[in-house]
DSSP file (Angstrom, degrees, kcal/mol; ACC not computed):
  #  RESIDUE AA STRUCTURE BP1 BP2  ACC     N-H-->O    O-->H-N    N-H-->O    O-->H-N    TCO  KAPPA ALPHA  PHI   PSI    X-CA   Y-CA   Z-CA
    1    1 A X    > >       0   0    0      0, 0.0     3,-2.0     0, 0.0     5,-2.0   0.000 360.0 360.0 360.0  27.8   97.2   90.3  -24.2
    2    2 A X  G > 5 +     0   0    0      1,-0.3     3,-1.4     3,-0.2    50,-0.2   0.825 360.0  56.7 -59.3 -32.7   95.6   91.2  -20.9
    3    3 A X  G 3 5S+     0   0    0     48,-3.0    -1,-0.3     1,-0.3    49,-0.1   0.524 103.8  55.0 -78.5  -3.3   92.2   90.0  -22.1
    4    4 A X  G < 5S-     0   0    0     -3,-2.0    -1,-0.3    47,-0.3    -2,-0.2   0.256 125.2-102.3-104.5   7.7   93.7   86.6  -22.8
    5    5 A X  T < 5S+     0   0    0     -3,-1.4     2,-0.6     1,-0.2    -3,-0.2   0.631  83.9 127.3  82.7  13.9   94.9   86.4  -19.2
    6    6 A X      < -     0   0    0     -5,-2.0    -1,-0.2     4,-0.0     2,-0.2  -0.926  37.8-172.9-109.3 120.3   98.5   87.2  -20.1
    7    7 A X    >   -     0   0    0     -2,-0.6     3,-2.1    -3,-0.1     2,-0.1  -0.683  36.5 -80.5-110.6 161.7  100.0   90.1  -18.0
    8    8 A X  T 3  S+     0   0    0      1,-0.3    -1,-0.1    -2,-0.2     3,-0.1  -0.391 118.7  25.8 -57.6 130.7  103.2   92.0  -18.2
    9    9 A X  T 3  S+     0   0    0      1,-0.3    -1,-0.3    -2,-0.1     2,-0.0   0.290  87.9 136.8  95.0  -9.3  106.0   90.0  -16.5
   10   10 A X    <   -     0   0    0     -3,-2.1     2,-0.5    67,-0.1    -1,-0.3  -0.343  54.2-124.9 -67.1 152.6  104.3   86.6  -17.1
   11   11 A X  E     -A   76   0A   0     65,-2.6    65,-3.3    -3,-0.1     2,-0.4  -0.881  24.9-156.3 -99.7 127.7  106.6   83.7  -18.3
   12   12 A X  E     -A   75   0A   0     -2,-0.5     2,-0.6    63,-0.2    63,-0.2  -0.879   9.3-149.7-108.7 136.0  105.4   82.0  -21.5
   13   13 A X  E     -A   74   0A   0     61,-2.6    60,-3.2    -2,-0.4    61,-1.3  -0.926  21.5-157.7-101.4 119.2  106.2   78.5  -22.6
   14   14 A X  E     -A   72   0A   0     -2,-0.6     2,-0.7    58,-0.2    58,-0.2  -0.842   9.9-154.5-105.7 130.9  106.3   78.4  -26.4
   15   15 A X  E     -A   71   0A   0     56,-3.3    56,-2.2    -2,-0.5     3,-0.3  -0.897  11.3-179.2-104.3 107.2  105.8   75.2  -28.4
   16   16 A X  S    S+     0   0    0     -2,-0.7    -1,-0.1    54,-0.2    56,-0.1   0.649  80.2  58.5 -80.3 -14.7  107.6   75.7  -31.8
   17   17 A X  S    S+     0   0    0     54,-0.1     2,-0.2     2,-0.1    -1,-0.2   0.691  84.1  96.7 -86.5 -19.5  106.5   72.2  -33.0
   18   18 A X  S    S-     0   0    0     -3,-0.3     2,-0.3    53,-0.1    53,-0.1  -0.521  78.8-122.6 -75.1 134.0  102.8   72.8  -32.6
   19   19 A X        -     0   0    0     -2,-0.2     2,-0.1     1,-0.1    -1,-0.1  -0.598  31.5-114.6 -73.0 130.1  100.9   73.9  -35.7
   20   20 A X        -     0   0    0     -2,-0.3     2,-0.3    48,-0.1    -1,-0.1  -0.434  32.3-159.4 -68.3 139.6   99.2   77.2  -35.2
   21   21 A X    >   -     0   0    0     -2,-0.1     3,-2.3     4,-0.0    18,-0.2  -0.837  34.9 -80.4-116.2 156.0   95.4   77.1  -35.3
   22   22 A X  T 3  S+     0   0    0     -2,-0.3    18,-0.2     1,-0.3    -1,-0.0  -0.343 118.1  12.0 -54.6 121.9   92.9   79.9  -36.0
   23   23 A X  T 3  S+     0   0    0     16,-3.0    -1,-0.3     1,-0.3    17,-0.1   0.377  92.4 133.5  91.0  -4.7   92.5   81.8  -32.8
   24   24 A X    <   -     0   0    0     -3,-2.3     2,-0.6    15,-0.2    15,-0.5  -0.265  64.8-107.1 -68.9 165.7   95.4   80.3  -30.8
   25   25 A X  E     +B   38   0A   0     47,-0.3    47,-2.8    13,-0.2     2,-0.3  -0.875  52.7 171.8 -94.2 124.7   97.8   82.6  -29.0
   26   26 A X  E     -BC  37  71A   0     11,-3.0    11,-2.2    -2,-0.6     2,-0.7  -0.945  41.9-120.9-137.7 152.7  101.1   82.8  -30.9
   27   27 A X  E     -BC  36  70A   0     43,-2.8    42,-2.2    -2,-0.3    43,-1.4  -0.857  42.7-171.3 -88.4 117.1  104.4   84.5  -31.0
   28   28 A X  E     -BC  35  68A   0      7,-3.2     7,-2.4    -2,-0.7     2,-0.5  -0.883  19.0-148.1-115.8 143.1  104.4   86.0  -34.5
   29   29 A X  E     +BC  34  67A   0     38,-3.4    38,-2.1    -2,-0.4     2,-0.5  -0.949  19.1 178.0-108.3 124.2  107.3   87.7  -36.4
   30   30 A X  E >  S-BC  33  66A   0      3,-2.9     3,-1.5    -2,-0.5    36,-0.2  -0.968  71.0 -20.6-130.9 117.7  106.2   90.4  -38.8
   31   31 A X  T 3  S-     0   0    0     34,-3.0    35,-0.1    -2,-0.5    -1,-0.1   0.870 128.8 -48.9  53.0  41.9  108.8   92.4  -40.7
   32   32 A X  T 3  S+     0   0    0     33,-0.4     2,-0.4     1,-0.2    -1,-0.3   0.440 117.7 104.5  84.6   0.6  111.5   91.4  -38.2
   33   33 A X  E <   -B   30   0A   0     -3,-1.5    -3,-2.9     2,-0.0     2,-0.3  -0.935  63.6-132.1-118.2 140.7  109.6   92.3  -35.0
   34   34 A X  E     +B   29   0A   0     -2,-0.4     2,-0.3    -5,-0.2    -5,-0.2  -0.644  27.4 171.9 -89.8 145.0  108.0   89.9  -32.6
   35   35 A X  E     -B   28   0A   0     -7,-2.4    -7,-3.2    -2,-0.3     2,-0.7  -0.985  31.1-129.3-147.2 152.6  104.4   90.3  -31.3
   36   36 A X  E     +B   27   0A   0     -2,-0.3     2,-0.3    -9,-0.2    -9,-0.2  -0.920  51.5 135.7-106.0 113.0  102.0   88.2  -29.3
   37   37 A X  E     -B   26   0A   0    -11,-2.2   -11,-3.0    -2,-0.7     2,-0.6  -0.880  58.0-103.3-146.7 173.1   98.7   87.9  -31.0
   38   38 A X  E     -BD  25  49A   0     11,-2.6    11,-2.7    -2,-0.3   -13,-0.2  -0.933  37.7-137.4-103.1 108.7   95.9   85.5  -32.1
   39   39 A X  E     - D   0  48A   0     -2,-0.6   -16,-3.0   -15,-0.5     2,-0.4  -0.462  21.4-167.0 -65.0 135.9   96.2   84.8  -35.8
   40   40 A X  E     - D   0  47A   0      7,-3.0     7,-2.7   -18,-0.2     2,-0.7  -0.989  11.9-149.4-129.4 124.3   92.8   84.9  -37.5
   41   41 A X  E     + D   0  46A   0     -2,-0.4     2,-0.2     5,-0.2     5,-0.2  -0.838  26.9 171.2 -95.9 117.1   92.2   83.5  -41.0
   42   42 A X  E >   - D   0  45A   0      3,-3.1     3,-1.5    -2,-0.7    -2,-0.0  -0.707  48.4 -99.4-118.8 170.6   89.4   85.4  -42.7
   43   43 A X  T 3  S+     0   0    0      1,-0.3     3,-0.1    -2,-0.2    -1,-0.0   0.840 123.0  45.4 -59.9 -33.5   88.2   85.4  -46.3
   44   44 A X  T 3  S-     0   0    0      1,-0.2     2,-0.3     0, 0.0    -1,-0.3   0.312 126.3 -71.5 -96.7   9.9   90.1   88.5  -47.2
   45   45 A X  E <   -D   42   0A   0     -3,-1.5    -3,-3.1     2,-0.0     2,-0.4  -0.886  64.5 -41.7 140.7-168.5   93.4   87.4  -45.5
   46   46 A X  E     -D   41   0A   0     14,-0.5    14,-2.9    -2,-0.3     2,-0.4  -0.835  47.1-169.7-102.0 135.7   95.2   86.8  -42.3
   47   47 A X  E     -DE  40  59A   0     -7,-2.7    -7,-3.0    -2,-0.4     2,-0.7  -0.945  20.5-138.8-123.1 146.2   94.9   89.1  -39.3
   48   48 A X  E     -DE  39  58A   0     10,-2.8    10,-2.1    -2,-0.4     2,-0.5  -0.930  27.8-155.5-103.0 112.0   96.8   89.3  -36.1
   49   49 A X  E     -D   38   0A   0    -11,-2.7   -11,-2.6    -2,-0.7     2,-0.1  -0.754   2.1-143.2 -96.6 127.5   94.2   90.0  -33.4
   50   50 A X        -     0   0    0     -2,-0.5   -13,-0.1   -13,-0.2     7,-0.1  -0.428   8.8-142.0 -79.7 161.3   95.2   91.6  -30.1
   51   51 A X  S    S+     0   0    0     -2,-0.1   -48,-3.0     1,-0.0   -47,-0.3  -0.315  83.0  74.0-114.7  46.4   93.6   90.7  -26.8
   52   52 A X  S >  S-     0   0    0      3,-0.2     3,-1.7   -50,-0.2    -2,-0.1  -0.893  75.8-139.2-158.4 123.2   93.5   94.3  -25.6
   53   53 A X  T 3  S+     0   0    0     -2,-0.3    -3,-0.0     1,-0.3    -1,-0.0   0.635  97.6  72.7 -63.2 -14.2   91.1   96.9  -26.9
   54   54 A X  T 3  S+     0   0    0      2,-0.0    -1,-0.3    -3,-0.0     2,-0.3   0.796  94.7  60.9 -70.0 -28.0   93.9   99.5  -26.9
   55   55 A X  S <  S-     0   0    0     -3,-1.7     2,-0.3     1,-0.0    -3,-0.2  -0.693  76.5-135.9-104.7 154.1   95.5   97.9  -30.0
   56   56 A X        -     0   0    0     -2,-0.3    -8,-0.0     1,-0.1    -2,-0.0  -0.722  32.6 -92.8-103.5 154.9   94.0   97.3  -33.5
   57   57 A X        -     0   0    0     -2,-0.3     2,-0.5    -8,-0.1    -8,-0.2  -0.304  35.5-135.1 -61.3 150.6   94.2   94.1  -35.6
   58   58 A X  E     -E   48   0A   0    -10,-2.1   -10,-2.8     2,-0.0     2,-0.5  -0.951  11.2-145.7-110.4 122.2   97.1   93.9  -38.0
   59   59 A X  E     -E   47   0A   0     -2,-0.5     2,-0.4   -12,-0.2   -12,-0.2  -0.769  14.4-135.2 -88.7 129.2   96.3   92.7  -41.5
   60   60 A X        -     0   0    0    -14,-2.9   -14,-0.5    -2,-0.5     2,-0.2  -0.699  27.5-173.0 -82.5 129.3   99.1   90.6  -43.1
   61   61 A X    >   -     0   0    0     -2,-0.4     3,-1.2   -16,-0.1     5,-0.1  -0.669  41.1-100.6-115.5 173.2   99.8   91.6  -46.7
   62   62 A X  T 3  S+     0   0    0      1,-0.3    -1,-0.0    -2,-0.2    -2,-0.0   0.765 121.2  60.4 -64.0 -24.5  102.0   90.2  -49.4
   63   63 A X  T 3  S+     0   0    0      2,-0.1    -1,-0.3     0, 0.0     2,-0.2   0.694  88.6  92.8 -76.5 -18.8  104.6   92.9  -48.6
   64   64 A X  S <  S-     0   0    0     -3,-1.2     2,-0.8     1,-0.1    -4,-0.0  -0.496  72.9-137.5 -79.1 143.9  104.9   91.7  -45.0
   65   65 A X        +     0   0    0     -2,-0.2   -34,-3.0     2,-0.0   -33,-0.4  -0.898  41.2 178.8 -94.4 104.1  107.6   89.2  -44.0
   66   66 A X  E     + C   0  30A   0     -2,-0.8     2,-0.3   -36,-0.2   -36,-0.2  -0.896  15.6 162.1-122.4 138.6  105.4   87.0  -41.7
   67   67 A X  E     - C   0  29A   0    -38,-2.1   -38,-3.4    -2,-0.4     2,-0.9  -0.971  36.1-134.0-152.8 135.0  106.0   83.9  -39.6
   68   68 A X  E     - C   0  28A   0     -2,-0.3   -40,-0.2   -40,-0.2     3,-0.1  -0.847  24.8-172.0 -86.7 110.9  104.4   82.2  -36.7
   69   69 A X  E     -     0   0A   0    -42,-2.2     2,-0.3    -2,-0.9   -41,-0.2   0.821  58.1 -33.8 -76.7 -33.4  107.4   81.6  -34.5
   70   70 A X  E     - C   0  27A   0    -43,-1.4   -43,-2.8    -3,-0.1     2,-0.4  -0.952  56.2-105.8-179.7 163.7  105.6   79.4  -32.0
   71   71 A X  E     -AC  15  26A   0    -56,-2.2   -56,-3.3    -2,-0.3     2,-0.4  -0.856  37.1-112.9-106.7 136.8  102.3   78.7  -30.1
   72   72 A X  E     +A   14   0A   0    -47,-2.8   -47,-0.3    -2,-0.4   -58,-0.2  -0.553  37.4 171.9 -69.9 121.4  101.8   79.6  -26.4
   73   73 A X  E     +     0   0A   0    -60,-3.2     2,-0.3    -2,-0.4    -1,-0.2   0.798  63.9   9.3 -97.8 -39.1  101.5   76.3  -24.5
   74   74 A X  E     -A   13   0A   0    -61,-1.3   -61,-2.6     2,-0.0     2,-0.4  -0.983  56.5-150.9-143.9 151.9  101.6   77.6  -21.0
   75   75 A X  E     -A   12   0A   0     -2,-0.3     2,-0.6   -63,-0.2   -63,-0.2  -0.996  12.0-160.2-123.1 127.4  101.5   80.9  -19.1
   76   76 A X  E     -A   11   0A   0    -65,-3.3   -65,-2.6    -2,-0.4     2,-0.3  -0.941   8.7-154.3-111.1 120.8  103.2   81.2  -15.7
   77   77 A X        -     0   0    0     -2,-0.6     2,-0.3   -67,-0.2   -67,-0.1  -0.735  18.1-120.2 -94.2 141.1  102.1   84.1  -13.5
   78   78 A X        -     0   0    0     -2,-0.3     2,-0.5     1,-0.0   -68,-0.0  -0.606  23.7-128.3 -76.6 135.7  104.4   85.5  -10.9
   79   79 A X              0   0    0     -2,-0.3    -1,-0.0     1,-0.1     0, 0.0  -0.750 360.0 360.0 -85.4 128.0  103.0   85.3   -7.3
   80   80 A X              0   0    0     -2,-0.5    -1,-0.1     0, 0.0    -2,-0.0   0.467 360.0 360.0 -82.1 360.0  103.1   88.7   -5.6
């Protein structure tokens, strides 16, 4: 999520009570694994969008076990 200002080692504060909105940064569980992505609702389905060009979007299908676990409320960067 480097292009969203989130770097390796950052501390994330997750709000599980907040409803996820299109384009928010969220902790998502897909098939038992957690990932940090931006959920995007499109006409042909839901996609998990990365904020790093190295990764590709993930399309959620009916076969996937998918859950938005929580929405990122704050990012805390470590001071070097």
